[in-house]
mmCIF file as Biopython writes it, N, C-alpha, C and O atoms, coordinates in Angstrom:
data_model
#
loop_
_atom_site.group_PDB
_atom_site.id
_atom_site.type_symbol
_atom_site.label_atom_id
_atom_site.label_alt_id
_atom_site.label_comp_id
_atom_site.label_asym_id
_atom_site.label_entity_id
_atom_site.label_seq_id
_atom_site.pdbx_PDB_ins_code
_atom_site.Cartn_x
_atom_site.Cartn_y
_atom_site.Cartn_z
_atom_site.occupancy
_atom_site.B_iso_or_equiv
_atom_site.auth_seq_id
_atom_site.auth_asym_id
_atom_site.pdbx_PDB_model_num
ATOM 1   N N  . MET A ? 1  ? 0.770  -1.584 0.175  1.0 0.0 1  A 1 
ATOM 2   C CA . MET A ? 1  ? -0.320 -0.153 -0.080 1.0 0.0 1  A 1 
ATOM 3   C C  . MET A ? 1  ? 0.992  1.204  -0.243 1.0 0.0 1  A 1 
ATOM 4   O O  . MET A ? 1  ? 2.082  1.049  0.309  1.0 0.0 1  A 1 
ATOM 5   N N  . THR A ? 2  ? 0.655  2.558  -1.115 1.0 0.0 2  A 1 
ATOM 6   C CA . THR A ? 2  ? 1.316  3.397  -1.178 1.0 0.0 2  A 1 
ATOM 7   C C  . THR A ? 2  ? 1.324  4.734  -0.202 1.0 0.0 2  A 1 
ATOM 8   O O  . THR A ? 2  ? 1.355  5.661  -1.012 1.0 0.0 2  A 1 
ATOM 9   N N  . LYS A ? 3  ? 1.317  5.057  0.555  1.0 0.0 3  A 1 
ATOM 10  C CA . LYS A ? 3  ? 0.883  6.476  1.026  1.0 0.0 3  A 1 
ATOM 11  C C  . LYS A ? 3  ? 1.098  7.531  0.525  1.0 0.0 3  A 1 
ATOM 12  O O  . LYS A ? 3  ? 2.292  7.813  0.429  1.0 0.0 3  A 1 
ATOM 13  N N  . ILE A ? 4  ? 0.376  8.265  0.148  1.0 0.0 4  A 1 
ATOM 14  C CA . ILE A ? 4  ? 0.309  9.719  -0.203 1.0 0.0 4  A 1 
ATOM 15  C C  . ILE A ? 4  ? -0.002 10.878 0.466  1.0 0.0 4  A 1 
ATOM 16  O O  . ILE A ? 4  ? -1.121 11.108 0.926  1.0 0.0 4  A 1 
ATOM 17  N N  . SER A ? 5  ? 1.030  11.686 0.546  1.0 0.0 5  A 1 
ATOM 18  C CA . SER A ? 5  ? 1.315  12.843 1.289  1.0 0.0 5  A 1 
ATOM 19  C C  . SER A ? 5  ? 0.993  14.102 0.672  1.0 0.0 5  A 1 
ATOM 20  O O  . SER A ? 5  ? 0.943  14.046 -0.557 1.0 0.0 5  A 1 
ATOM 21  N N  . ASP A ? 6  ? 0.799  15.039 1.107  1.0 0.0 6  A 1 
ATOM 22  C CA . ASP A ? 6  ? 0.197  16.066 0.102  1.0 0.0 6  A 1 
ATOM 23  C C  . ASP A ? 6  ? 1.736  17.547 -0.056 1.0 0.0 6  A 1 
ATOM 24  O O  . ASP A ? 6  ? 1.582  18.709 -0.434 1.0 0.0 6  A 1 
ATOM 25  N N  . TYR A ? 7  ? 3.153  16.811 0.431  1.0 0.0 7  A 1 
ATOM 26  C CA . TYR A ? 7  ? 3.635  17.876 -0.427 1.0 0.0 7  A 1 
ATOM 27  C C  . TYR A ? 7  ? 4.689  16.657 -0.484 1.0 0.0 7  A 1 
ATOM 28  O O  . TYR A ? 7  ? 4.323  15.557 -0.069 1.0 0.0 7  A 1 
ATOM 29  N N  . LYS A ? 8  ? 6.057  16.843 -1.018 1.0 0.0 8  A 1 
ATOM 30  C CA . LYS A ? 8  ? 7.587  15.952 -1.437 1.0 0.0 8  A 1 
ATOM 31  C C  . LYS A ? 8  ? 8.000  17.127 -0.517 1.0 0.0 8  A 1 
ATOM 32  O O  . LYS A ? 8  ? 7.579  18.283 -0.571 1.0 0.0 8  A 1 
ATOM 33  N N  . VAL A ? 9  ? 8.744  16.697 0.182  1.0 0.0 9  A 1 
ATOM 34  C CA . VAL A ? 9  ? 10.940 17.108 0.682  1.0 0.0 9  A 1 
ATOM 35  C C  . VAL A ? 9  ? 11.944 17.115 -0.173 1.0 0.0 9  A 1 
ATOM 36  O O  . VAL A ? 9  ? 12.172 15.996 -0.631 1.0 0.0 9  A 1 
ATOM 37  N N  . ALA A ? 10 ? 12.615 17.942 -0.551 1.0 0.0 10 A 1 
ATOM 38  C CA . ALA A ? 10 ? 14.030 16.825 -1.576 1.0 0.0 10 A 1 
ATOM 39  C C  . ALA A ? 10 ? 14.598 16.682 -0.538 1.0 0.0 10 A 1 
ATOM 40  O O  . ALA A ? 10 ? 14.717 15.509 -0.184 1.0 0.0 10 A 1 
ATOM 41  N N  . ASP A ? 11 ? 15.310 17.989 0.585  1.0 0.0 11 A 1 
ATOM 42  C CA . ASP A ? 11 ? 15.885 16.987 1.535  1.0 0.0 11 A 1 
ATOM 43  C C  . ASP A ? 11 ? 15.556 18.159 2.765  1.0 0.0 11 A 1 
ATOM 44  O O  . ASP A ? 11 ? 15.483 19.385 2.850  1.0 0.0 11 A 1 
ATOM 45  N N  . ILE A ? 12 ? 15.379 16.698 3.841  1.0 0.0 12 A 1 
ATOM 46  C CA . ILE A ? 12 ? 14.452 16.860 4.746  1.0 0.0 12 A 1 
ATOM 47  C C  . ILE A ? 12 ? 15.885 17.565 6.278  1.0 0.0 12 A 1 
ATOM 48  O O  . ILE A ? 12 ? 15.722 18.230 7.301  1.0 0.0 12 A 1 
ATOM 49  N N  . SER A ? 13 ? 16.565 17.222 5.916  1.0 0.0 13 A 1 
ATOM 50  C CA . SER A ? 13 ? 17.747 17.660 6.350  1.0 0.0 13 A 1 
ATOM 51  C C  . SER A ? 13 ? 18.599 19.113 6.485  1.0 0.0 13 A 1 
ATOM 52  O O  . SER A ? 13 ? 19.719 19.398 6.910  1.0 0.0 13 A 1 
ATOM 53  N N  . LEU A ? 14 ? 17.174 20.092 5.741  1.0 0.0 14 A 1 
ATOM 54  C CA . LEU A ? 14 ? 17.325 21.652 5.569  1.0 0.0 14 A 1 
ATOM 55  C C  . LEU A ? 14 ? 15.847 22.052 6.019  1.0 0.0 14 A 1 
ATOM 56  O O  . LEU A ? 14 ? 15.269 22.947 5.402  1.0 0.0 14 A 1 
ATOM 57  N N  . ALA A ? 15 ? 15.204 21.376 7.125  1.0 0.0 15 A 1 
ATOM 58  C CA . ALA A ? 15 ? 14.193 21.637 7.807  1.0 0.0 15 A 1 
ATOM 59  C C  . ALA A ? 15 ? 15.130 22.985 9.129  1.0 0.0 15 A 1 
ATOM 60  O O  . ALA A ? 15 ? 15.161 24.213 9.043  1.0 0.0 15 A 1 
ATOM 61  N N  . ASP A ? 16 ? 15.491 22.452 9.755  1.0 0.0 16 A 1 
ATOM 62  C CA . ASP A ? 16 ? 15.954 22.993 10.959 1.0 0.0 16 A 1 
ATOM 63  C C  . ASP A ? 16 ? 16.773 25.044 10.438 1.0 0.0 16 A 1 
ATOM 64  O O  . ASP A ? 16 ? 16.598 26.108 11.031 1.0 0.0 16 A 1 
ATOM 65  N N  . TRP A ? 17 ? 17.490 24.776 9.320  1.0 0.0 17 A 1 
ATOM 66  C CA . TRP A ? 17 ? 17.910 26.152 8.813  1.0 0.0 17 A 1 
ATOM 67  C C  . TRP A ? 17 ? 17.081 26.728 8.448  1.0 0.0 17 A 1 
ATOM 68  O O  . TRP A ? 17 ? 17.074 27.926 8.728  1.0 0.0 17 A 1 
ATOM 69  N N  . GLY A ? 18 ? 15.800 26.072 7.515  1.0 0.0 18 A 1 
ATOM 70  C CA . GLY A ? 18 ? 14.617 27.083 6.891  1.0 0.0 18 A 1 
ATOM 71  C C  . GLY A ? 18 ? 13.669 27.206 8.025  1.0 0.0 18 A 1 
ATOM 72  O O  . GLY A ? 18 ? 12.675 27.051 7.315  1.0 0.0 18 A 1 
ATOM 73  N N  . ARG A ? 19 ? 13.237 27.338 9.050  1.0 0.0 19 A 1 
ATOM 74  C CA . ARG A ? 19 ? 12.927 26.790 10.039 1.0 0.0 19 A 1 
ATOM 75  C C  . ARG A ? 19 ? 13.780 28.529 11.158 1.0 0.0 19 A 1 
ATOM 76  O O  . ARG A ? 19 ? 13.286 29.354 11.926 1.0 0.0 19 A 1 
ATOM 77  N N  . LYS A ? 20 ? 14.848 28.347 10.737 1.0 0.0 20 A 1 
ATOM 78  C CA . LYS A ? 20 ? 15.749 29.999 11.459 1.0 0.0 20 A 1 
ATOM 79  C C  . LYS A ? 20 ? 15.607 30.752 10.752 1.0 0.0 20 A 1 
ATOM 80  O O  . LYS A ? 20 ? 15.443 31.907 11.145 1.0 0.0 20 A 1 
ATOM 81  N N  . GLU A ? 21 ? 15.604 30.429 9.322  1.0 0.0 21 A 1 
ATOM 82  C CA . GLU A ? 21 ? 14.954 31.833 7.942  1.0 0.0 21 A 1 
ATOM 83  C C  . GLU A ? 21 ? 13.826 32.252 8.831  1.0 0.0 21 A 1 
ATOM 84  O O  . GLU A ? 21 ? 13.730 33.161 9.656  1.0 0.0 21 A 1 
ATOM 85  N N  . ILE A ? 22 ? 13.285 31.646 8.564  1.0 0.0 22 A 1 
ATOM 86  C CA . ILE A ? 22 ? 11.867 31.730 9.187  1.0 0.0 22 A 1 
ATOM 87  C C  . ILE A ? 22 ? 11.937 32.924 9.642  1.0 0.0 22 A 1 
ATOM 88  O O  . ILE A ? 22 ? 11.979 34.095 9.265  1.0 0.0 22 A 1 
ATOM 89  N N  . ASN A ? 23 ? 11.936 31.788 11.289 1.0 0.0 23 A 1 
ATOM 90  C CA . ASN A ? 23 ? 12.149 33.118 12.380 1.0 0.0 23 A 1 
ATOM 91  C C  . ASN A ? 23 ? 12.625 34.662 12.125 1.0 0.0 23 A 1 
ATOM 92  O O  . ASN A ? 23 ? 12.089 35.753 12.314 1.0 0.0 23 A 1 
ATOM 93  N N  . ILE A ? 24 ? 14.272 34.104 11.445 1.0 0.0 24 A 1 
ATOM 94  C CA . ILE A ? 24 ? 14.596 35.932 11.352 1.0 0.0 24 A 1 
ATOM 95  C C  . ILE A ? 24 ? 13.603 36.860 10.283 1.0 0.0 24 A 1 
ATOM 96  O O  . ILE A ? 24 ? 13.416 38.069 10.422 1.0 0.0 24 A 1 
ATOM 97  N N  . ALA A ? 25 ? 13.102 36.143 9.357  1.0 0.0 25 A 1 
ATOM 98  C CA . ALA A ? 25 ? 12.263 36.679 9.174  1.0 0.0 25 A 1 
ATOM 99  C C  . ALA A ? 25 ? 10.667 37.276 9.123  1.0 0.0 25 A 1 
ATOM 100 O O  . ALA A ? 25 ? 9.843  37.739 8.335  1.0 0.0 25 A 1 
ATOM 101 N N  . GLN A ? 26 ? 10.886 36.849 10.824 1.0 0.0 26 A 1 
ATOM 102 C CA . GLN A ? 26 ? 9.434  37.193 11.367 1.0 0.0 26 A 1 
ATOM 103 C C  . GLN A ? 26 ? 9.422  38.604 12.432 1.0 0.0 26 A 1 
ATOM 104 O O  . GLN A ? 26 ? 8.639  39.351 13.018 1.0 0.0 26 A 1 
ATOM 105 N N  . SER A ? 27 ? 10.885 38.367 12.208 1.0 0.0 27 A 1 
ATOM 106 C CA . SER A ? 27 ? 11.543 39.372 13.487 1.0 0.0 27 A 1 
ATOM 107 C C  . SER A ? 27 ? 11.456 40.628 13.012 1.0 0.0 27 A 1 
ATOM 108 O O  . SER A ? 27 ? 10.814 41.513 13.577 1.0 0.0 27 A 1 
ATOM 109 N N  . GLU A ? 28 ? 12.332 40.827 11.559 1.0 0.0 28 A 1 
ATOM 110 C CA . GLU A ? 28 ? 13.284 41.389 10.724 1.0 0.0 28 A 1 
ATOM 111 C C  . GLU A ? 28 ? 12.547 41.981 8.949  1.0 0.0 28 A 1 
ATOM 112 O O  . GLU A ? 28 ? 13.037 42.556 7.977  1.0 0.0 28 A 1 
ATOM 113 N N  . MET A ? 29 ? 11.191 41.445 9.292  1.0 0.0 29 A 1 
ATOM 114 C CA . MET A ? 29 ? 10.553 41.523 8.362  1.0 0.0 29 A 1 
ATOM 115 C C  . MET A ? 29 ? 9.077  42.086 8.688  1.0 0.0 29 A 1 
ATOM 116 O O  . MET A ? 29 ? 8.155  41.558 8.067  1.0 0.0 29 A 1 
ATOM 117 N N  . PRO A ? 30 ? 8.749  43.187 9.673  1.0 0.0 30 A 1 
ATOM 118 C CA . PRO A ? 30 ? 7.893  43.516 9.831  1.0 0.0 30 A 1 
ATOM 119 C C  . PRO A ? 30 ? 6.461  43.647 9.133  1.0 0.0 30 A 1 
ATOM 120 O O  . PRO A ? 30 ? 5.469  43.174 9.687  1.0 0.0 30 A 1 
ATOM 121 N N  . GLY A ? 31 ? 6.353  44.532 7.469  1.0 0.0 31 A 1 
ATOM 122 C CA . GLY A ? 31 ? 5.820  44.343 6.478  1.0 0.0 31 A 1 
ATOM 123 C C  . GLY A ? 31 ? 5.531  43.224 5.867  1.0 0.0 31 A 1 
ATOM 124 O O  . GLY A ? 31 ? 4.370  43.095 5.480  1.0 0.0 31 A 1 
ATOM 125 N N  . LEU A ? 32 ? 6.401  42.241 5.647  1.0 0.0 32 A 1 
ATOM 126 C CA . LEU A ? 32 ? 5.669  41.028 5.238  1.0 0.0 32 A 1 
ATOM 127 C C  . LEU A ? 32 ? 5.196  40.553 5.913  1.0 0.0 32 A 1 
ATOM 128 O O  . LEU A ? 32 ? 4.056  40.317 5.515  1.0 0.0 32 A 1 
ATOM 129 N N  . MET A ? 33 ? 5.484  39.963 7.462  1.0 0.0 33 A 1 
ATOM 130 C CA . MET A ? 33 ? 4.736  39.448 8.395  1.0 0.0 33 A 1 
ATOM 131 C C  . MET A ? 33 ? 2.784  40.408 8.476  1.0 0.0 33 A 1 
ATOM 132 O O  . MET A ? 33 ? 1.729  39.845 8.769  1.0 0.0 33 A 1 
ATOM 133 N N  . ALA A ? 34 ? 2.921  41.455 8.213  1.0 0.0 34 A 1 
ATOM 134 C CA . ALA A ? 34 ? 1.652  41.828 8.070  1.0 0.0 34 A 1 
ATOM 135 C C  . ALA A ? 34 ? 1.103  41.346 6.523  1.0 0.0 34 A 1 
ATOM 136 O O  . ALA A ? 34 ? -0.120 41.275 6.396  1.0 0.0 34 A 1 
ATOM 137 N N  . LEU A ? 35 ? 1.231  41.295 6.345  1.0 0.0 35 A 1 
ATOM 138 C CA . LEU A ? 35 ? 1.174  40.653 4.869  1.0 0.0 35 A 1 
ATOM 139 C C  . LEU A ? 35 ? 0.969  39.381 4.965  1.0 0.0 35 A 1 
ATOM 140 O O  . LEU A ? 35 ? -0.018 39.134 4.272  1.0 0.0 35 A 1 
ATOM 141 N N  . ARG A ? 36 ? 1.457  38.221 5.558  1.0 0.0 36 A 1 
ATOM 142 C CA . ARG A ? 36 ? 0.815  37.367 5.733  1.0 0.0 36 A 1 
ATOM 143 C C  . ARG A ? 36 ? -0.309 36.827 6.355  1.0 0.0 36 A 1 
ATOM 144 O O  . ARG A ? 36 ? -1.078 35.953 5.955  1.0 0.0 36 A 1 
ATOM 145 N N  . ASN A ? 37 ? -0.292 37.774 7.878  1.0 0.0 37 A 1 
ATOM 146 C CA . ASN A ? 37 ? -1.024 37.425 8.570  1.0 0.0 37 A 1 
ATOM 147 C C  . ASN A ? 37 ? -2.493 38.695 7.376  1.0 0.0 37 A 1 
ATOM 148 O O  . ASN A ? 37 ? -2.890 37.837 6.587  1.0 0.0 37 A 1 
ATOM 149 N N  . GLU A ? 38 ? -2.708 39.060 7.270  1.0 0.0 38 A 1 
ATOM 150 C CA . GLU A ? 38 ? -3.801 39.879 6.015  1.0 0.0 38 A 1 
ATOM 151 C C  . GLU A ? 38 ? -4.352 38.988 4.953  1.0 0.0 38 A 1 
ATOM 152 O O  . GLU A ? 38 ? -5.513 39.199 4.602  1.0 0.0 38 A 1 
ATOM 153 N N  . TYR A ? 39 ? -3.668 38.004 4.382  1.0 0.0 39 A 1 
ATOM 154 C CA . TYR A ? 39 ? -4.051 37.587 3.806  1.0 0.0 39 A 1 
ATOM 155 C C  . TYR A ? 39 ? -4.131 35.476 3.826  1.0 0.0 39 A 1 
ATOM 156 O O  . TYR A ? 39 ? -4.280 34.640 2.936  1.0 0.0 39 A 1 
ATOM 157 N N  . ALA A ? 40 ? -3.909 35.384 5.545  1.0 0.0 40 A 1 
ATOM 158 C CA . ALA A ? 40 ? -3.581 34.046 5.680  1.0 0.0 40 A 1 
ATOM 159 C C  . ALA A ? 40 ? -5.340 33.526 5.099  1.0 0.0 40 A 1 
ATOM 160 O O  . ALA A ? 40 ? -5.484 32.689 4.207  1.0 0.0 40 A 1 
ATOM 161 N N  . GLY A ? 41 ? -6.319 34.091 5.683  1.0 0.0 41 A 1 
ATOM 162 C CA . GLY A ? 41 ? -8.007 33.237 5.269  1.0 0.0 41 A 1 
ATOM 163 C C  . GLY A ? 41 ? -7.757 33.328 4.233  1.0 0.0 41 A 1 
ATOM 164 O O  . GLY A ? 41 ? -8.386 32.283 4.065  1.0 0.0 41 A 1 
ATOM 165 N N  . LYS A ? 42 ? -7.440 33.558 3.304  1.0 0.0 42 A 1 
ATOM 166 C CA . LYS A ? 42 ? -7.987 33.675 1.975  1.0 0.0 42 A 1 
ATOM 167 C C  . LYS A ? 42 ? -7.369 32.985 0.862  1.0 0.0 42 A 1 
ATOM 168 O O  . LYS A ? 42 ? -7.842 33.090 -0.269 1.0 0.0 42 A 1 
#
């Protein structure tokens, strides 16, 4: 039986690095985060 996922991950070892980058963006780019919040429900 094949398990189907909604996503594909090319290299899971990069997950920690990606999370750090997202955290930096959240703290250093308030305008981007405001847009993210504004369009989150759409």
